[in-house]
N, C-alpha and C positions, 0 to 999 in steps of 0.2 A: 029683304034678302040682299045678297051681294049685287044683284042687278040694279038695286036702287041706291047704291053708294053715291053716285053723282048727285042725285036729288037730295039725299040726306046731307051730304057735305054742303051743298048750296043753301039748303034751308037753315041749317045750323048757323051758317055765316050770316045769312039774311036776318036771322033773329038774334044776332049779337055775339055769337061765339067767335073768338079770334081765329083767323085762318091758321095760326101756328099752334092751336090747341092740340095736344098730343092725341094720337089715335093708334089703335093696334088692331090687327086681325089675328085671331088665334084659331088655327085649323086643327081639328081633332084634339082639342085640349084635354090634358091629363092622360093621354095615351102615349105609347112609345112612338107614335107617328106625329106627335104634336109639332106644329110649325108656328112660329110667331114672326109677324112683320110689324115693325113700329114705324110710324109716320106722323103726319099732321092731318087735320081734317081737310085741309086744302089739297093735299097730295094723295089722300086715300083712294080716290077713284083711279088715278094713274097707277098706283101701287097694285091695286086689284087687277087692273088690265094687264100689267106687266107680269105679275106672279101667278095669276089664274088660280087662286085658292078654291078648293072644293068644299062642299058641305060635308060635315057640319063645320061652320066657321062662325065664331063670335066676333062682334064688332065692339070694341071697348073705346070709349071716348072720355077724355078728361085727364086731370093731373095724375090719377092713379097709374096711368101708363108709364110714367116716369119711374115707377117702382119695379119695372120689369127686371132689370139687372139684379136688383137686391133680392127679389122674391123668386127668381128663376130657379125652380126646383125640378124642372123636367128638362 
């Protein structure tokens, strides 16, 4: 969950993913209350700490995050 973002970020980087790999948090996706935050895997824990997203929140990691502006339909 969101409490494990620091470990997730650290482990992804330790296993070879670049710190600048795109990442996003999507809270209440596909609803009128949807919120999206875009960052990198290195900055993801700080983003979550600052923004305090609530469940349900998806964590998306990888180049697909760069399509957010193009596919932003909510």
